C-alpha positions as CSV (number, residue, x, y, z in Angstrom):
1,M,89.3,-46.7,-69.6
2,Q,89.1,-47.0,-65.8
3,Y,92.3,-45.0,-65.3
4,F,91.2,-42.4,-67.7
5,W,87.9,-41.6,-65.9
6,T,89.0,-42.2,-62.3
7,V,92.3,-40.4,-62.4
8,K,92.7,-38.2,-65.5
9,V,89.2,-36.8,-65.6
10,V,88.9,-36.5,-61.8
11,R,92.2,-34.6,-61.8
12,F,91.5,-32.6,-64.9
13,I,88.2,-31.0,-63.8
14,P,89.5,-29.0,-60.8
15,I,92.3,-27.6,-62.9
16,V,90.1,-26.6,-65.8
17,F,87.5,-25.2,-63.4
18,T,90.0,-23.1,-61.5
19,I,91.5,-21.6,-64.7
20,G,88.0,-21.0,-66.1
21,I,86.9,-19.2,-62.9
22,V,89.9,-16.9,-62.9
23,I,89.3,-16.0,-66.6
24,S,85.6,-15.4,-65.8
25,M,86.5,-13.1,-62.9
26,Y,88.8,-11.1,-65.2
27,Y,86.1,-10.5,-67.8
28,Y,83.3,-9.7,-65.2
29,P,82.2,-6.1,-65.9
30,G,81.3,-5.2,-62.3
31,G,78.6,-4.7,-59.7
32,N,77.3,-6.7,-56.8
33,I,73.9,-7.2,-55.1
34,H,74.3,-4.0,-53.1
35,D,76.4,-1.8,-55.3
36,P,75.9,-1.8,-59.1
37,L,78.7,0.8,-59.5
38,Q,81.5,-1.6,-58.3
39,T,84.2,-1.9,-60.9
40,G,85.2,-5.5,-61.9
41,Y,84.9,-8.6,-59.8
42,S,85.5,-8.6,-56.0
43,F,86.5,-11.8,-54.1
44,T,84.6,-10.6,-51.0
45,H,81.7,-8.7,-52.6
46,N,80.7,-11.0,-55.4
47,F,79.3,-14.6,-55.4
48,L,80.6,-17.1,-57.9
49,S,77.1,-17.2,-59.4
50,D,77.4,-13.6,-60.4
51,L,79.9,-14.8,-63.0
52,G,77.1,-16.9,-64.6
53,G,74.5,-14.2,-65.2
54,M,73.8,-13.1,-68.7
55,N,74.1,-9.6,-67.4
56,A,76.4,-8.4,-64.6
57,R,75.1,-6.8,-61.5
58,S,76.1,-3.5,-63.0
59,G,73.6,-4.1,-65.8
60,E,76.3,-4.5,-68.5
61,S,76.4,-7.5,-70.8
62,N,78.3,-10.4,-69.2
63,I,78.4,-12.8,-72.1
64,V,82.1,-13.8,-72.1
65,S,82.2,-14.4,-68.3
66,S,78.9,-16.2,-68.2
67,Y,79.7,-18.7,-71.0
68,I,83.0,-19.6,-69.4
69,F,81.6,-19.9,-65.9
70,N,78.5,-21.9,-66.9
71,A,80.6,-24.2,-69.1
72,C,82.8,-24.9,-66.1
73,M,79.8,-25.7,-63.9
74,I,78.4,-28.0,-66.6
75,S,81.7,-29.8,-66.8
76,F,80.9,-31.4,-63.4
77,I,78.7,-33.8,-65.4
78,F,82.0,-35.5,-66.5
79,G,83.0,-35.7,-62.8
80,G,79.7,-37.5,-62.2
81,I,80.4,-39.9,-65.0
82,A,83.9,-40.5,-63.6
83,F,82.6,-41.6,-60.3
84,L,80.5,-44.3,-61.9
85,F,83.8,-46.0,-62.6
86,V,85.2,-45.6,-59.1
87,P,83.4,-48.5,-57.3
88,G,85.2,-50.9,-59.7
89,L,88.5,-49.9,-58.1
90,F,87.3,-51.5,-54.8
91,K,85.7,-54.7,-56.2
92,H,88.1,-56.9,-54.3
93,D,86.5,-55.8,-51.0
94,R,82.8,-56.4,-51.2
95,T,82.0,-54.0,-48.3
96,N,84.1,-51.2,-49.9
97,Y,82.6,-51.9,-53.3
98,Y,79.0,-51.3,-52.0
99,L,80.1,-48.3,-49.9
100,A,81.7,-46.8,-53.0
101,I,78.5,-47.5,-55.0
102,V,76.4,-45.6,-52.5
103,G,79.0,-42.8,-52.3
104,S,79.1,-42.5,-56.1
105,I,75.3,-42.2,-56.3
106,F,75.4,-39.2,-54.0
107,F,78.4,-37.8,-55.8
108,V,76.8,-38.2,-59.2
109,M,73.6,-36.5,-58.0
110,G,75.7,-33.6,-56.5
111,A,77.7,-33.2,-59.7
112,C,74.4,-33.0,-61.7
113,F,73.1,-30.4,-59.3
114,F,76.3,-28.3,-59.7
115,A,75.9,-28.7,-63.5
116,G,72.3,-27.5,-63.0
117,V,73.8,-24.2,-61.7
118,G,75.4,-23.7,-65.1
119,F,72.2,-24.4,-66.9
120,T,70.2,-21.9,-64.8
121,P,71.9,-18.4,-64.8
122,H,70.7,-16.5,-61.7
123,D,69.2,-13.6,-63.7
124,L,67.1,-16.0,-65.8
125,Y,66.1,-18.8,-63.5
126,L,66.7,-17.6,-59.9
127,D,64.6,-20.1,-58.0
128,Q,66.0,-23.1,-59.9
129,H,69.5,-21.7,-59.6
130,I,69.3,-21.4,-55.8
131,F,67.8,-24.9,-55.6
132,F,70.6,-26.5,-57.5
133,A,73.4,-24.5,-55.7
134,I,72.1,-25.2,-52.2
135,N,71.4,-28.9,-52.6
136,G,74.5,-29.6,-54.6
137,F,76.5,-28.9,-51.4
138,R,74.1,-30.9,-49.3
139,L,74.4,-34.0,-51.5
140,M,78.2,-33.9,-51.0
141,V,77.9,-34.6,-47.3
142,P,76.7,-38.2,-47.6
143,A,79.0,-38.7,-50.6
144,G,81.9,-37.6,-48.3
145,I,80.8,-39.9,-45.5
146,F,80.7,-43.0,-47.7
147,Y,84.0,-42.3,-49.5
148,L,85.7,-41.5,-46.2
149,A,84.7,-45.0,-45.0
150,V,86.0,-46.5,-48.2
151,L,89.4,-44.8,-47.9
152,L,89.8,-45.7,-44.3
153,R,89.2,-49.3,-45.1
154,S,91.5,-49.4,-48.0
155,P,95.3,-49.8,-48.1
156,I,95.7,-46.2,-49.4
157,K,97.8,-43.6,-47.6
158,K,95.8,-42.2,-44.7
159,S,96.7,-38.7,-45.8
160,Y,94.1,-39.0,-48.5
161,S,91.6,-39.9,-45.8
162,L,92.5,-36.8,-43.9
163,V,91.9,-34.6,-46.9
164,T,88.5,-36.3,-47.4
165,L,87.7,-35.9,-43.7
166,F,88.5,-32.2,-44.0
167,F,86.3,-32.0,-47.0
168,L,83.4,-33.7,-45.2
169,L,83.7,-31.5,-42.0
170,S,84.0,-28.3,-44.1
171,T,81.0,-29.1,-46.3
172,F,78.9,-30.1,-43.3
173,S,79.8,-26.8,-41.6
174,Y,79.0,-24.9,-44.7
175,V,75.6,-26.5,-45.0
176,L,74.8,-25.6,-41.4
177,Y,76.1,-22.1,-42.1
178,Q,73.7,-21.8,-45.1
179,L,70.8,-22.8,-42.9
180,L,71.6,-20.4,-40.1
181,A,73.2,-17.3,-41.7
182,D,71.3,-14.1,-42.6
183,S,70.4,-13.5,-46.2
184,P,73.1,-11.7,-48.1
185,L,70.4,-9.2,-49.2
186,M,70.0,-8.0,-45.6
187,S,73.4,-6.3,-45.3
188,I,76.8,-5.8,-46.9
189,E,78.4,-7.6,-44.0
190,A,76.2,-10.7,-44.5
191,M,77.0,-10.6,-48.2
192,I,80.8,-10.4,-47.6
193,M,80.7,-13.3,-45.2
194,Q,78.7,-15.5,-47.5
195,A,80.6,-14.7,-50.6
196,T,83.9,-15.4,-48.9
197,M,82.7,-18.6,-47.3
198,Q,81.4,-19.8,-50.7
199,K,84.8,-19.4,-52.3
200,L,86.6,-21.1,-49.5
201,I,84.3,-24.2,-49.6
202,T,84.7,-24.3,-53.3
203,F,88.5,-24.3,-53.0
204,V,88.2,-27.1,-50.5
205,H,86.0,-29.1,-52.9
206,L,88.5,-28.6,-55.8
207,L,91.4,-29.6,-53.6
208,S,89.6,-32.7,-52.3
209,I,88.6,-33.9,-55.8
210,F,92.1,-33.3,-57.0
211,S,93.4,-35.3,-54.0
212,L,91.0,-38.2,-54.7
213,S,92.5,-38.6,-58.2
214,F,95.8,-39.6,-56.5
215,A,94.0,-41.9,-54.0
216,F,92.3,-43.6,-56.9
217,S,95.6,-43.9,-58.8
218,S,97.2,-45.5,-55.7
219,Q,94.2,-48.0,-55.5
220,I,94.7,-49.0,-59.1
221,K,98.4,-49.8,-58.4
222,N,97.3,-51.8,-55.3
223,T,94.8,-53.7,-57.5
224,E,97.4,-54.5,-60.1
225,T,99.6,-55.9,-57.3
226,I,96.9,-58.2,-56.1
227,N,96.2,-59.4,-59.6
């Protein structure tokens, strides 16, 4: 059970999410916040959240893309559940165990907020959608801090710690960027920058979660050796 949640599920979610997003992009009709006539989906001119609207920015129905995207976002709930099992991997070190518990609390909250993005399409619940999207990233900062400490204190390859450190620094930088950047509604340039940054940080998150599944697998082997 522990291996299933902490390794298989944690590894499975980034893969499914990536595939789902690519399919959603393919079926997106078109349009962005500045140009409703745009054809299809643009990496630099569309936000990921555009995929989740019931209607595309062009005004056309976006049912296929929205259902796939929102289902992918809601799947992060399973990632939250998975992290409830992670502290048990570090129970042989009391300090690491409690650090992992606190880190998992923040991760579970962040995962629930990302799932909230899927439950609140931007064209139906804009304020709630923005609230979940912004704070989901913010909650990942303390989650990253605590799990970086856990990994550094564990007999796990330091390469996994470096990936988590990169995840932490990137997420913190993105949160600061969100606070300081101009609204994407102000100009096309601001939209392009924010849309691009959003996808880059999402890729970092997916890569980091995928990496953690291998770190947790390594910790399970270490624990079996101790026992």
